[in-house]
N, C-alpha and C positions, 0 to 999 in steps of 0.2 A: 521401564523408564522411557520417557518420550523425548527428553532433552539431554543431549550429551554435552557436558562441559569439558574443557581441555583437561582439567584435573582427572575427570573420569576416564578420558581416553588414555592419559598417561598411565593410569592404574591398569587398564585393560591390556595395553601394549606390554607393560611390565609382567603381568601375569601370564599372558599367552606366548610372548616372544623372548622374555628375559632381558629386554632392552629398556633402560630407563631414560626418560625424556623429562626436561623441565616443562612447565607450561609454555614458556616462550619458545622453546625448541619444538614443542608439539604444534604450536600455532604456525611457526615457520614451515614445518613439514606439511601442514594442511594447505597453506598458501602455495607451496611449491608443487603440490599435487592438484592444484586448481580446485581445492575443496574449500567451502566456506561454511559458516554456521549462521543459523537464523534464530533469532530470539522470538519465541511465541508471544502473541499478544496476551496480556493478562485478561482473565475472564472474571466477571463479577459472579459471586456465589449464587445470587438470586436471578441469574439470567433466564429468561423465558425463551427457549429455542423455538418453540412453536410460533410465538409472536414474531420472532426474527424472520422465520421462513414466510409467514404471511406478508410481512413488510416487503421482503425481497420479491415475492410474486406480484404484489401490487405496484412496486416501483418499476417493474419491467414493462409496464404499459406504454403505448406510444404517446408522446406528448400531444395535447389537444391542439387543433388547428386554430388559427386566428379567425375571428368572426368576419373580418374583411381584409383583403390584401392591402398592404401599404403601397402608396403611389408616391413618386417624387413630387415635391412641392414645385409649383410654377415659379419662375424667377431664378435669379442667380444666388440669392442669399438663403442659407439654411439656418441662420441664427434666429430668424423670426423678427429681427429688428429692421426698421425701415432704413433705407440708404438715402444719403443726401443726394439731391440732384446736382449734376455737374454743370 
């Protein structure tokens, strides 16, 4: 089994140690011991793992550089609209 539920842990503790816990009590015990649970992500039955690995390898490439560096625009306005003369 790869996923442990609180009810499963209660049964294991009962079987091995003869101590019974409710699910809430087991959850409190887990938190007091600084233990937590993680829910695994669901996986689709038709997942192509090879395609996922190819995607991961391709996604790790360095981003392409810009064709030309950006330079600040002359003047004080960045909005592109003309300013009124004072």
